[in-house]
Structures are given as structure tokens and as C-alpha cells.
C-alpha positions as CSV (number, residue, x, y, z in Angstrom):
1,M,-77.9,191.6,126.3
2,I,-78.0,188.8,128.8
3,G,-81.2,188.7,130.8
4,A,-84.8,190.0,130.3
5,G,-85.5,191.1,133.9
6,L,-86.0,194.6,135.1
7,A,-82.4,195.6,134.3
8,G,-82.3,194.0,130.9
9,L,-85.5,195.6,129.8
10,A,-84.4,199.0,130.9
11,V,-81.3,198.9,128.7
12,A,-83.1,197.1,125.9
13,K,-85.6,199.9,125.7
14,T,-83.0,202.5,125.6
15,L,-81.0,200.8,123.0
16,R,-84.0,200.4,120.8
17,E,-84.9,204.1,121.0
18,R,-81.4,204.8,120.1
19,N,-81.8,202.6,117.0
20,S,-79.2,200.3,118.1
21,T,-79.1,196.7,116.8
22,F,-79.2,194.3,119.7
23,T,-80.3,190.8,120.9
24,V,-81.6,189.9,124.3
25,L,-80.7,186.4,125.4
26,E,-83.2,185.1,128.1
27,Q,-83.0,181.6,129.6
28,T,-86.7,181.3,130.6
29,S,-89.8,181.5,128.5
30,G,-90.8,185.2,129.3
31,V,-89.7,188.5,130.5
32,G,-89.7,189.7,134.0
33,G,-86.9,187.8,135.8
34,L,-87.6,187.0,139.5
35,W,-91.0,188.7,139.4
36,R,-92.2,186.3,136.8
37,S,-90.6,183.2,138.4
38,A,-92.3,184.0,141.8
39,A,-95.5,182.7,140.4
40,E,-94.1,179.4,139.3
41,R,-93.1,176.4,141.5
42,V,-89.5,176.7,140.5
43,P,-86.5,177.4,142.7
44,S,-86.1,181.3,142.4
45,P,-85.5,184.3,144.6
46,G,-89.3,184.9,144.3
47,Y,-92.0,183.2,146.5
48,A,-95.8,183.2,146.5
49,A,-96.0,186.1,149.1
50,L,-93.6,188.3,147.4
51,H,-94.6,192.0,147.1
52,L,-92.6,195.0,146.1
53,N,-90.8,196.6,149.2
54,T,-90.7,199.9,147.3
55,S,-93.8,201.7,146.0
56,A,-95.5,201.3,142.7
57,K,-94.9,205.0,141.9
58,V,-91.2,204.9,142.3
59,S,-90.6,201.3,141.3
60,A,-92.2,201.9,137.8
61,F,-90.1,203.3,134.9
62,S,-90.4,207.1,134.8
63,Y,-91.8,207.0,131.3
64,F,-94.2,204.0,131.9
65,P,-96.2,204.3,135.2
66,M,-97.8,201.2,136.8
67,P,-101.6,201.1,136.4
68,E,-103.5,203.3,138.7
69,S,-105.5,200.2,139.8
70,Y,-102.3,198.8,141.3
71,P,-102.0,199.0,145.1
72,R,-99.1,201.0,146.6
73,Y,-97.0,197.7,147.0
74,P,-98.0,195.2,144.2
75,R,-97.7,191.5,144.4
76,H,-95.3,189.7,142.3
77,D,-97.7,188.6,139.5
78,L,-98.7,192.3,139.0
79,V,-95.1,193.4,138.7
80,A,-94.6,190.6,136.2
81,D,-97.7,191.7,134.3
82,Y,-96.4,195.3,134.3
83,L,-92.9,194.2,132.9
84,G,-94.6,192.1,130.2
85,S,-96.7,195.2,129.3
86,F,-93.5,197.3,129.2
87,S,-91.7,195.0,126.9
88,A,-94.8,194.8,124.6
89,E,-95.3,198.6,124.6
90,F,-91.7,199.3,123.5
91,G,-91.5,196.5,121.0
92,L,-88.8,194.6,122.9
93,N,-90.2,191.1,122.6
94,E,-89.0,191.0,119.0
95,H,-85.5,191.3,120.2
96,V,-85.6,188.6,122.8
97,E,-84.5,185.0,122.2
98,F,-86.3,183.0,125.0
99,E,-85.2,179.6,126.4
100,T,-81.7,180.6,125.4
101,E,-79.0,179.9,128.0
102,V,-75.6,181.7,127.9
103,V,-72.8,179.1,128.4
104,D,-69.7,181.2,127.8
105,V,-68.5,184.6,126.9
106,A,-65.0,184.9,125.3
107,R,-63.1,187.9,124.3
108,N,-61.5,188.2,120.9
109,A,-58.2,189.8,119.9
110,D,-60.2,192.6,118.2
111,S,-62.1,193.3,121.3
112,T,-65.3,191.6,120.0
113,W,-66.9,188.9,122.1
114,N,-67.9,185.3,121.2
115,V,-71.1,184.4,123.1
116,R,-71.9,180.6,123.1
117,T,-75.5,179.8,123.8
118,R,-77.5,176.6,124.3
119,E,-81.2,176.4,123.3
120,R,-82.8,174.8,126.5
121,T,-85.3,172.5,124.7
122,S,-83.2,170.9,122.1
123,G,-79.7,171.4,123.7
124,Q,-78.4,172.9,120.4
125,E,-75.3,175.2,120.9
126,R,-74.3,178.0,118.7
127,V,-71.6,180.8,118.9
128,R,-72.1,184.4,117.8
129,T,-69.9,187.4,117.7
130,F,-71.0,190.7,119.2
131,R,-69.2,194.1,119.7
132,H,-70.7,194.8,123.1
133,V,-72.1,192.5,125.9
134,V,-74.4,193.7,128.6
135,V,-74.8,191.4,131.6
136,A,-78.2,191.9,133.2
137,T,-78.9,188.6,135.0
138,G,-79.3,189.9,138.4
139,H,-77.5,188.8,141.5
140,H,-80.1,186.7,143.4
141,W,-79.7,183.3,141.7
142,H,-76.9,181.5,143.6
143,P,-78.0,180.8,147.3
144,K,-75.5,181.4,150.0
145,W,-75.6,178.6,152.7
146,P,-74.1,178.7,156.2
147,E,-70.2,178.0,155.9
148,P,-69.1,176.0,157.5
149,A,-72.3,173.9,157.8
150,I,-73.9,174.1,161.3
151,P,-72.7,171.2,163.5
152,G,-75.2,168.4,163.3
153,A,-77.0,169.6,160.3
154,E,-76.2,166.5,158.4
155,D,-78.2,164.5,160.9
156,F,-81.2,166.8,161.3
157,P,-84.1,164.5,160.2
158,G,-86.3,167.4,159.1
159,E,-86.3,169.5,156.0
160,Q,-83.5,172.2,155.4
161,L,-83.9,174.6,152.6
162,H,-82.8,178.0,151.3
163,S,-85.2,180.8,150.7
164,F,-84.4,180.4,147.0
165,D,-86.3,176.9,147.3
166,Y,-89.2,178.4,149.6
167,H,-92.5,178.7,147.7
168,S,-95.4,179.2,150.1
169,A,-96.4,178.8,153.8
170,A,-99.1,176.3,152.5
171,D,-96.2,173.8,152.1
172,H,-95.7,174.0,155.9
173,V,-99.1,174.0,157.5
174,G,-98.9,172.8,161.1
175,K,-95.1,172.5,161.1
176,R,-92.6,173.9,163.5
177,V,-90.3,176.0,161.4
178,V,-87.1,178.0,162.2
179,V,-86.1,180.8,159.8
180,A,-82.4,181.7,159.9
181,G,-81.6,185.3,158.9
182,F,-82.8,188.8,159.4
183,G,-83.0,190.4,156.0
184,N,-85.9,191.2,154.0
185,S,-86.5,187.7,152.8
186,A,-86.3,186.5,156.4
187,A,-88.9,189.0,157.5
188,D,-91.2,188.3,154.6
189,I,-91.0,184.5,155.0
190,S,-91.2,184.3,158.7
191,V,-94.4,186.5,158.5
192,D,-95.8,184.4,155.8
193,L,-95.2,181.1,157.8
194,S,-96.6,182.6,161.0
195,R,-100.1,182.4,159.5
196,L,-100.0,178.7,158.9
197,A,-97.2,177.1,160.6
198,K,-97.6,175.6,164.1
199,E,-94.6,177.5,165.5
200,T,-92.5,180.1,163.7
201,Y,-89.1,181.0,165.1
202,L,-86.8,183.8,163.7
203,S,-83.0,183.2,164.4
204,I,-81.0,186.2,164.2
205,R,-77.1,186.2,163.8
206,R,-76.7,189.9,163.5
207,S,-79.4,192.4,164.2
208,L,-80.4,195.1,161.6
209,H,-82.5,198.2,161.8
210,V,-86.2,197.5,161.0
211,T,-88.1,200.0,159.2
212,P,-91.7,200.3,158.2
213,K,-92.5,200.8,154.5
214,T,-93.8,204.3,155.1
215,M,-93.0,207.3,157.3
216,F,-95.6,209.9,157.8
217,G,-97.7,208.3,155.2
218,I,-94.9,208.6,152.6
219,P,-93.2,205.4,151.2
220,I,-89.7,205.4,152.4
221,D,-88.3,204.9,148.9
222,E,-90.1,208.1,147.7
223,I,-88.4,209.9,150.6
224,A,-85.0,208.6,149.5
225,S,-85.6,209.9,146.1
226,A,-87.0,213.2,147.0
227,G,-85.1,216.5,146.3
228,W,-85.4,217.7,149.9
229,W,-83.9,214.4,151.1
230,A,-80.9,214.6,148.7
231,R,-80.1,218.1,150.0
232,M,-79.7,216.9,153.5
233,G,-76.3,215.8,154.6
234,F,-75.6,212.2,155.4
235,E,-75.5,212.8,159.1
236,Q,-78.7,214.8,159.0
237,Q,-80.4,212.0,157.1
238,R,-79.2,209.4,159.6
239,R,-80.2,211.4,162.7
240,F,-83.7,212.2,161.1
241,V,-84.4,208.5,160.4
242,E,-83.1,207.3,163.8
243,L,-85.4,209.9,165.6
244,V,-88.4,208.9,163.5
245,L,-87.9,205.2,164.2
246,R,-87.6,205.8,167.9
247,V,-90.8,207.6,167.9
248,V,-92.9,205.2,165.6
249,R,-91.3,202.0,166.5
250,G,-89.5,202.3,169.8
251,R,-86.5,200.1,170.7
252,L,-86.0,196.9,169.1
253,T,-85.3,195.2,172.3
254,D,-88.9,195.8,173.2
255,Y,-89.7,193.0,170.6
256,G,-87.0,190.8,171.8
257,I,-84.6,191.7,169.0
258,P,-81.0,192.8,169.9
259,E,-80.2,196.5,169.3
260,P,-78.0,196.6,166.1
261,D,-74.2,197.0,166.6
262,H,-74.2,199.9,164.1
263,R,-76.0,203.0,163.2
264,I,-78.6,203.1,160.5
265,F,-77.3,203.3,156.9
266,S,-74.2,201.4,157.9
267,S,-75.8,198.2,156.6
268,P,-78.9,197.3,154.6
269,V,-82.1,197.7,156.5
270,T,-84.8,195.2,157.0
271,I,-88.1,196.7,155.6
272,S,-91.4,195.3,157.1
273,D,-94.8,196.5,158.2
274,E,-95.7,193.2,159.8
275,L,-92.7,191.7,161.3
276,L,-92.7,193.6,164.6
277,S,-96.6,193.2,165.0
278,R,-96.4,189.5,164.4
279,I,-93.6,189.2,167.0
280,S,-95.7,191.4,169.5
281,H,-98.8,189.0,169.0
282,G,-96.7,185.9,169.6
283,D,-96.9,184.5,166.2
284,I,-93.1,184.8,165.7
285,T,-90.6,184.0,168.5
286,V,-87.2,185.6,168.2
287,R,-84.1,183.5,169.0
288,P,-80.4,184.1,168.6
289,V,-78.2,182.4,166.0
290,I,-78.4,178.6,165.6
291,E,-75.4,177.0,167.4
292,R,-76.0,173.4,166.5
293,F,-78.5,170.7,165.8
294,D,-79.2,167.9,168.2
295,G,-81.3,165.3,166.4
296,S,-84.6,167.0,165.6
297,E,-83.7,169.9,168.0
298,V,-82.4,173.2,166.9
299,V,-80.1,174.6,169.6
300,F,-79.5,178.4,169.8
301,A,-76.6,180.4,171.0
302,D,-78.3,181.2,174.3
303,G,-78.7,177.5,175.2
304,S,-82.5,177.4,174.3
305,H,-83.7,174.7,172.0
306,V,-86.9,173.9,170.1
307,E,-88.1,170.8,168.2
308,A,-88.3,171.8,164.4
309,D,-89.6,170.2,161.3
310,T,-88.0,172.6,158.9
311,V,-85.3,175.2,158.9
312,V,-85.3,177.9,156.2
313,Y,-82.0,179.7,155.7
314,C,-82.5,183.2,154.6
315,T,-78.7,183.7,154.3
316,G,-78.5,185.6,151.1
317,Y,-76.9,185.1,147.7
318,R,-73.5,185.0,146.2
319,I,-72.8,187.3,143.3
320,V,-72.0,184.9,140.5
321,V,-71.9,185.2,136.8
322,P,-71.2,181.5,135.8
323,F,-70.4,182.3,132.1
324,L,-67.6,184.9,133.0
325,P,-64.3,184.3,134.7
326,D,-64.4,185.7,138.3
327,E,-61.4,187.9,137.8
328,W,-63.2,190.0,135.2
329,Y,-65.5,191.5,137.7
330,R,-64.3,190.9,141.3
331,N,-60.9,191.1,143.2
332,P,-59.2,188.3,145.0
333,A,-61.1,189.4,148.3
334,G,-64.4,188.6,146.4
335,Q,-65.4,192.5,146.1
336,I,-67.1,193.5,142.8
337,T,-64.6,195.8,140.9
338,L,-66.6,197.8,138.3
339,Y,-66.2,201.4,137.4
340,H,-69.4,203.2,138.7
341,R,-70.6,199.6,139.3
342,V,-71.0,199.0,135.6
343,V,-67.8,198.7,133.7
344,P,-64.8,196.5,134.2
345,P,-61.7,198.8,133.6
346,H,-59.7,196.4,131.3
347,L,-62.6,194.9,129.2
348,P,-64.1,197.7,126.8
349,G,-67.3,196.6,125.4
350,L,-68.5,194.6,128.5
351,Y,-71.1,196.1,130.9
352,F,-73.0,195.1,134.0
353,A,-76.5,196.5,134.5
354,G,-78.4,196.2,137.9
355,F,-75.4,194.9,140.0
356,I,-76.1,197.5,142.7
357,R,-78.0,197.5,146.0
358,P,-79.5,200.9,146.6
359,V,-81.2,202.6,149.6
360,G,-84.6,203.1,147.8
361,S,-85.9,201.9,144.5
362,I,-83.5,200.4,141.9
363,T,-85.6,201.4,138.8
364,R,-84.5,205.0,138.4
365,L,-81.0,203.9,138.8
366,L,-81.4,201.3,136.1
367,E,-82.6,204.0,133.9
368,G,-79.4,206.0,134.4
369,Q,-77.2,203.0,133.9
370,A,-79.1,202.2,130.7
371,E,-78.6,205.8,129.3
372,W,-74.8,205.6,130.2
373,I,-74.5,202.1,128.7
374,A,-76.3,203.3,125.5
375,D,-74.0,206.2,125.2
376,L,-71.0,204.0,125.5
377,V,-72.3,201.6,122.9
378,E,-73.0,204.2,120.4
379,G,-69.8,206.0,121.0
380,S,-71.1,209.4,122.1
381,V,-69.4,209.2,125.5
382,I,-65.9,208.0,126.3
383,L,-64.4,206.2,129.2
384,P,-61.3,207.4,131.1
385,D,-58.2,205.1,131.0
386,A,-58.2,201.9,133.0
387,A,-55.9,203.5,135.7
388,E,-58.5,206.3,136.4
389,M,-61.3,203.8,136.5
390,T,-59.3,201.6,138.8
391,E,-58.7,204.5,141.1
392,E,-62.5,205.3,141.3
393,I,-63.3,201.6,142.2
394,D,-60.7,201.7,144.9
395,R,-62.2,204.8,146.4
396,H,-65.6,203.3,146.3
397,L,-64.4,200.0,147.9
398,E,-62.7,201.9,150.7
399,G,-65.8,203.9,151.5
400,A,-68.0,200.7,151.3
401,L,-65.6,199.1,153.8
402,R,-65.7,201.9,156.2
403,R,-69.5,202.2,156.1
404,Y,-70.7,198.6,155.5
405,G,-68.0,195.9,155.5
406,P,-65.8,193.9,153.1
407,S,-68.3,191.6,151.6
408,E,-69.2,191.3,148.0
409,T,-72.8,192.6,148.7
410,D,-71.1,195.5,150.8
411,S,-69.2,196.4,147.7
412,V,-72.2,197.0,145.5
413,Q,-74.2,199.2,148.1
414,V,-75.1,202.7,146.7
415,D,-77.0,205.7,147.8
416,F,-79.8,206.7,145.5
417,A,-79.3,210.5,144.8
418,P,-75.4,210.5,144.8
419,Y,-75.3,207.4,142.6
420,L,-77.7,208.9,140.0
421,E,-75.9,212.2,140.1
422,T,-72.6,210.3,139.4
423,L,-74.0,208.7,136.4
424,L,-75.3,212.0,135.0
425,T,-72.1,213.7,135.7
426,E,-70.1,211.0,133.9
427,R,-72.3,211.3,130.8
428,R,-72.0,215.1,130.7
429,A,-68.4,215.4,131.4
430,R,-67.1,212.7,129.0
431,A,-69.0,213.4,125.8
432,G,-67.1,212.7,122.8
433,S,-65.8,209.9,120.6
434,S,-65.5,206.5,122.1
435,R,-61.9,205.2,122.7
436,A,-63.0,201.8,121.4
437,G,-63.9,203.4,118.0
């Protein structure tokens, strides 16, 4: 097991209760992944203002609820404490090798795996052989910068940083800051900055649908995981949410935000209770995409320009697993090619946990992935042949292309209920002896 964040802990707990022998390799000094790193002044996807965007009820493991004292949307340190308690409760810490970086994974002729690791303090390397490898590193560790670089960026005298390097608004008191992007990180960070920065601008390349965290007092992730929601057809779900948003939020153009060029659920949504309010109060000013830099000025596509001290690029992340060859898990177009978003068809014994982007909370889906991976590891469930797995991947990518687009992040989008049902069906339909022996 590589990684002791949310996905890695889900799989580790399931393997332990199945009495499997396993080792978790974690490059930091504790469990929790990005939730733990958010409290530290180290580059990471987390930042000081980070909270769950999904409710504590649904974000917790079904068999280990978050404490009742937690708020509906806990801060990062509370989530990290919860994951630490989870690991201790189920005896996972004894399986984790901390401060251990995975350098390389190589497949042997007998379908076992050589895993080369480096001890981070001493630099000592070792190679061990495993029958199965689970990659649970997450996909928010390799920042994506504008490509090509924005004209004039090299001469901008101020600070340019990716959200990966952003920690707190306290570092930008009294400054004029431009936030580039319109996803969840851009919304969170611009709201955070607007409380302490002198001026905060939100530069939008492509508009997205903005949704509150709750509808009718119910967290939207709890709606997405509810049985009544799953029984609605996709078009019914879409029309329902569009109608509710028009009633509770109005038109995005009323806030100076362009209307999206697509219907809801054809792209990830931006979830925020505060963004539109901060815009309405004049604390955040919306601007179009950055066209160029002119000295210390940021020039936008509509010709407007502002003096800026800092630009924060909330431009997303590349899905990279540095210790694996790219062709093991992606096609030449860059899309992720995993059977049910978990298994590379031609590499039995290698699995990916958490490489999905759901509508709703990811935790229940990780539980489903963990159970399936554990089935495959112990040999109680078989896999189809590589050709059948490849056909499923092609169907998924075709659907993702029609609904979302051609990018690598588009290729890992899943719907909560259908994806969970797919995993359950796979486990039930293919019970038997493992092809790998």
C-alpha cells in the first residue's frame, strides 16, 4: 500500500479485517494525507482555511462516524484528527512505515512487484518484493501551471504562486491579489484573501456552475448519496438542481460571472456558501481570464487592468504517479485508463485507490473500492480478461468525453450511486477463484 491518506487507510482497514499481510508506505511522518499537511507550512494541496466541502456525516467512514461535537463541515485539522483516530482504532499504525518514499515499482516475470523505497532521513534505499501493490497517493500533488506561460509573466515583479504553495491570507495582508481559476480552491482562496488583502480579484477563464453546500437545509452530498436521488433519472436530477439554483441563487450574471457554456453536471461544480456573498459585498471583484502582464499590471481579456502584488494560480493538478511509467495507467492522450477506475488491464496485482472525482463525497466510494481490492487480493473475486476490461474503459472514456471533455481529470469523473452500484455488481458477478492464482 502506497499512501496513508483517506484512500490508503480505507484499503488498509479492509485488508486488516480480512487478515491479509500488508505494509503501508507513507512518505510523511503521520497518517491523513492532504488533511494533515494543511496544518503545516509545507507545500501541499491543503491550506489554513481548508474545510470539508462535503458534510461530516457522509465524509466519515460508514463504520466510524466523526465525533458529534464536529461541525457539519469540519476544518482540516479536525479531519486529520479523525483520520488519526481511525488509524489507531483499527490498528493500522503498526502496519505503516513512515518517512518512507517510494522511488520505483517494477514488475517481475512472475507477476510479483519489486518496490524500491528511500528512508527520508537517512537516504537509505531498499528493495522488497510484493505480490500486490495498491497506489493510494491521491492526485493533487503535482501543480498544473498555465501552459504556455502567460505573456509577460517572467517580468512580473510581484509574487506568482500556485495554490499548492498557498498557505494563509495572513501572508498577504494589505496586498493586491489576483486569483486565477474558478474551481473549489479558487473560490476558497479568494474568499480567504478577501478578508485581509487590500484588493482581491477573481480571474475566470471558463465559468462553472456555483452551488451552495446545502439545499433545503440538506448538504448536497447527502442529497447525492440518498436513495430518492439515485432513483431519479439523470435529466430529472439536472432539471431539479437547475430549478433550485435559479430560485436560491439567481443568475450568475447578477454577480458579474458569465453564465456557464454548459448545463450542470457536464463539468465539476464550484461549491461555496461565501463566494457569491463576498462578490456582492464588493470584497471580491470578478475579471475575465488574464491576457498578459505589463510590468506590475495584470491585463485581462476585456482590456481592463489592475496593479497586483501577487497572482495565485488555482489551475488544478496533473495526475502523476512518479514511480510508475505513464503508459501503465494512461493512454497517449493523457486520459486515465483503469478498469472501473481501479485496475490497469494488463497488469494483474496493481490497483489504484482514490483516483476518481465524484459528484458527492468520495469516502463511501473508497469503501467500495477497498472491498473490491481486498476481494481481488485474497482471490475471492476474479477479473475479466484484458480485452473486456479495455472495452469497459473505452465506454467510460467515450461517456466522459461526451459529458465532460477529453482531459485526464475529465476521465476520472464518476457519479456517486451508479459508480458504487457498479463496484457492488462487479463483486457479486465475478465471485470465484482469482485468475492470478
